[in-house]
Backbone bond lengths (Angstrom), bond angles and torsions (degrees), N, CA, C in turn:
res aa  C-N    CA-C-N  psi(-1)  N-CA   C-N-CA  omega(-1)  CA-C   N-CA-C  phi
1 M - - - 1.434 - - 1.516 107.28 -
2 N 1.308 116.96 134.60 1.463 125.24 -179.66 1.581 106.59 -94.93
3 L 1.288 115.66 118.51 1.451 119.14 179.59 1.562 113.04 -61.99
4 D 1.348 115.76 -26.69 1.475 119.03 -179.26 1.506 111.26 -68.56
5 K 1.334 117.03 -23.23 1.412 119.68 -176.84 1.531 113.26 -101.76
6 L 1.327 118.21 1.62 1.457 123.88 -179.33 1.486 110.36 -72.86
7 S 1.302 119.39 127.06 1.449 124.34 -176.72 1.473 108.40 -125.61
8 I 1.391 118.77 121.89 1.444 123.01 179.95 1.523 106.58 -133.84
9 H 1.324 115.44 129.09 1.509 122.37 172.71 1.545 112.93 49.18
10 G 1.333 115.95 45.05 1.424 121.99 176.73 1.515 117.57 81.98
11 F 1.330 119.38 -8.19 1.464 121.08 179.04 1.594 105.02 -72.51
12 K 1.308 115.80 140.39 1.498 118.36 -179.41 1.502 112.46 -68.23
13 S 1.368 115.87 -41.57 1.436 118.95 -178.32 1.501 108.05 -156.63
14 I 1.325 114.02 160.76 1.524 121.75 176.85 1.520 104.40 -122.19
15 R 1.308 115.29 125.85 1.470 118.33 171.85 1.469 115.28 -93.84
16 D 1.293 117.91 -39.91 1.454 125.86 -179.13 1.532 108.46 -124.66
17 L 1.330 113.56 134.68 1.412 121.46 -179.80 1.579 108.91 -143.48
18 S 1.249 117.17 131.49 1.466 120.97 179.80 1.535 107.50 -112.58
19 T 1.315 116.23 131.08 1.460 119.38 178.23 1.529 110.21 -156.01
20 Q 1.303 113.27 156.84 1.486 122.00 166.97 1.538 108.74 -120.70
21 S 1.352 116.44 19.41 1.463 121.20 -175.63 1.532 109.27 -90.24
22 P 1.369 117.28 113.55 1.404 122.75 178.26 1.577 111.14 -59.59
23 T 1.264 116.10 -34.51 1.481 121.11 -179.55 1.488 110.68 -65.82
24 L 1.307 118.80 -43.42 1.494 123.61 177.53 1.520 109.46 -66.06
25 V 1.337 117.18 -44.82 1.420 120.91 -177.92 1.514 113.74 -58.66
26 N 1.323 116.56 -31.59 1.418 125.87 179.27 1.562 112.42 -58.94
27 H 1.312 118.22 -19.93 1.416 123.81 -175.91 1.544 112.85 -91.66
28 F 1.318 116.26 3.98 1.487 122.75 -176.65 1.492 110.79 -118.96
29 A 1.293 114.79 155.53 1.479 122.44 169.18 1.514 109.13 -82.71
30 P 1.377 118.43 148.39 1.417 117.57 -179.38 1.522 117.01 -51.12
31 E 1.344 114.50 -35.29 1.442 116.41 178.83 1.537 115.44 -66.71
32 D 1.341 115.32 -17.80 1.506 119.31 174.43 1.476 115.78 -74.94
33 I 1.401 117.11 -16.23 1.383 125.19 -170.17 1.601 110.33 -99.18
34 I 1.300 117.62 128.04 1.476 123.49 173.42 1.482 105.47 -116.15
35 V 1.339 116.27 119.97 1.462 123.30 -177.31 1.554 106.98 -94.24
36 I 1.365 115.32 129.26 1.454 121.15 179.59 1.489 109.45 -108.26
37 N 1.405 117.31 130.16 1.380 122.44 -178.95 1.563 105.62 -130.93
38 R 1.345 115.06 171.55 1.408 118.00 177.24 1.549 107.09 -122.21
39 E 1.393 117.56 124.75 1.379 122.81 -178.22 1.549 107.14 -133.60
40 E 1.315 115.19 124.37 1.485 123.49 176.13 1.530 108.53 57.93
41 G 1.386 118.98 35.90 1.454 119.89 178.79 1.497 115.40 83.97
42 A 1.301 119.80 -0.14 1.471 122.40 -178.54 1.531 110.11 -121.22
43 S 1.327 118.43 145.83 1.470 121.60 174.34 1.547 111.06 -77.37
44 T 1.320 112.46 135.59 1.509 118.35 175.41 1.514 107.01 -117.15
45 F 1.285 115.30 148.13 1.519 125.93 -177.40 1.498 109.03 -123.23
46 R 1.357 115.27 125.00 1.507 120.34 179.75 1.574 106.80 -135.78
47 R 1.336 114.98 125.34 1.430 122.15 177.42 1.543 108.15 -84.45
48 L 1.251 117.58 133.16 1.477 122.87 -178.78 1.486 109.54 -73.16
49 S 1.343 116.26 156.39 1.456 122.14 -176.12 1.579 107.35 -130.27
50 S 1.387 113.02 133.40 1.419 118.04 174.54 1.521 113.35 -61.91
51 N 1.393 116.23 -34.25 1.468 119.50 173.61 1.421 112.82 -61.30
52 E 1.303 119.06 -45.78 1.419 122.62 -179.44 1.569 116.64 -61.66
53 L 1.343 111.90 -32.31 1.448 119.15 -176.05 1.533 111.75 -104.48
54 E 1.285 118.16 7.70 1.493 122.88 -170.51 1.531 111.10 -51.95
55 N 1.244 118.22 -49.42 1.530 118.90 -176.30 1.477 111.39 -67.75
56 W 1.368 119.52 -38.41 1.408 121.11 177.57 1.547 113.25 -64.48
57 L 1.389 115.30 -41.08 1.433 121.15 -173.50 1.547 111.41 -69.07
58 E 1.357 117.95 -13.33 1.424 119.73 174.82 1.535 113.56 -67.58
59 D 1.309 115.17 -28.73 1.479 122.85 -179.30 1.467 116.73 -114.61
60 Y 1.313 120.15 -18.75 1.485 121.92 -173.67 1.540 110.72 -133.22
61 A 1.318 115.73 151.17 1.480 122.56 172.79 1.449 106.49 -75.45
62 L 1.353 117.45 157.18 1.451 121.55 176.67 1.561 114.31 -55.44
63 G 1.339 117.80 -40.06 1.407 123.73 178.47 1.527 109.73 -62.99
64 E 1.272 119.92 -37.87 1.462 125.06 179.80 1.548 110.83 -63.51
65 L 1.319 114.11 -36.09 1.494 120.00 176.53 1.589 111.22 -65.08
66 W 1.267 113.08 -33.65 1.492 119.33 175.04 1.534 111.58 -65.19
67 V 1.299 112.98 -48.77 1.517 121.19 -179.42 1.548 108.88 -61.14
68 K 1.318 117.99 -40.77 1.478 124.04 -177.97 1.509 113.93 -79.45
69 D 1.368 116.55 -0.41 1.451 119.78 -177.48 1.512 116.16 64.00
70 V 1.352 114.33 20.63 1.471 117.00 170.40 1.592 106.72 -71.93
71 I 1.335 114.95 -39.06 1.489 121.16 172.00 1.511 103.27 -99.60
72 V 1.239 116.74 121.10 1.461 121.06 -176.52 1.567 107.77 -118.06
73 G 1.335 112.03 124.25 1.487 117.11 179.82 1.605 109.30 -153.18
74 G 1.288 112.95 159.02 1.415 118.33 -179.41 1.518 114.92 105.56
75 P 1.328 116.54 -177.84 1.397 117.35 -172.15 1.599 110.54 -72.88
76 R 1.259 117.35 142.28 1.453 125.52 176.37 1.485 107.98 -130.79
77 H 1.319 116.12 153.19 1.439 118.72 176.30 1.519 108.35 -74.67
78 E 1.337 118.57 126.99 1.442 122.07 -179.38 1.510 111.47 -91.76
């Protein structure tokens, strides 16, 4: 799915979207997803890779990998 062509509620396009919805994540390619974590008090940003998740994606949807904590993002206790 190309984010530039995504249209919701009359908006022409969406460039940035934040979600923890596995259902919504299923509509995107891994490369469309940037996972944000917190390390040593600073935010880190990592773009997902189809190659990195290739074996997992044979059996699971991208959103399922989020639920299973294969893809880990969000606040964690430091």
